[in-house]
C-alpha positions in Angstrom: 108.8 80.7 98.0 110.4 80.2 101.4 110.3 77.7 104.3 110.3 78.9 107.8 111.0 76.5 110.8 109.4 78.1 113.8 109.8 76.5 117.3 107.7 78.0 120.1 106.7 76.4 123.4 108.0 73.0 122.2 105.8 73.0 119.1 107.5 72.9 115.7 105.8 74.7 112.8 107.1 74.2 109.3 105.6 77.0 107.2 105.6 77.1 103.4 105.5 80.8 102.6 105.0 83.0 99.6 106.3 86.4 100.6 104.4 87.0 103.8 101.5 84.6 103.2 101.4 81.1 104.7 100.5 78.6 101.9 100.6 75.5 104.0 102.1 74.2 107.3 102.9 71.2 109.3 102.8 71.3 113.1 104.1 68.7 115.6 105.3 68.6 119.2 109.0 68.5 119.7 109.8 65.4 121.8 113.6 65.4 121.5 113.3 63.7 118.1 113.6 66.7 115.8 116.6 65.2 114.0 114.4 62.3 113.0 111.3 64.3 112.0 112.5 67.6 110.5 113.7 66.6 107.1 111.0 64.0 106.4 108.4 66.6 107.4 109.8 69.3 105.1 109.9 66.7 102.3 106.2 65.8 103.0 105.2 69.4 102.9 106.9 70.0 99.5 105.4 66.8 98.0 101.9 67.6 99.3 102.1 71.0 97.6 103.8 69.6 94.4 106.8 72.0 94.9 110.3 71.2 93.8 113.1 72.0 96.2 114.6 74.2 93.5 111.5 76.5 93.9 112.4 77.3 97.5 114.6 80.4 97.7 115.5 80.3 101.4 114.9 78.5 104.7 114.8 80.4 108.0 114.7 79.3 111.6 112.8 81.3 114.3 112.7 80.0 117.9 112.0 81.1 121.4 114.6 78.7 122.9 118.2 79.4 123.7 120.7 78.8 120.9 122.7 76.4 123.1 119.9 73.8 123.0 120.3 70.9 120.6 116.8 71.5 119.1 117.8 75.0 118.0 121.1 73.8 116.6 119.4 71.0 114.6 116.9 73.4 113.1 119.5 76.1 112.4 121.9 73.6 110.8 119.2 72.3 108.5 118.3 75.9 107.4 121.9 76.9 106.8 122.8 73.7 104.9 119.7 74.0 102.8 120.5 77.7 102.0 124.1 76.7 101.1 122.9 73.9 98.8 120.3 76.1 97.1 123.1 78.5 96.1 125.0 75.6 94.6 122.1 74.4 92.4 
């Protein structure tokens, strides 16, 4: 299983994916508070689906915004940190 963080037109989609199929998702508007909402939302999605973090293979970020924006950098940092941590488990 994978998690994909997709940001498009200031809407954040957190997708729980099994190969190419979307199993579940959370959607919220990005109001310059992604640093406060992203990790709790991912946690809520995992708990709702009774999935352990160890079951997630990778996390990816996909966005239509420029990589110089803080929103992009927050999402990308969470993804990279998660992927690093999963390798250490």
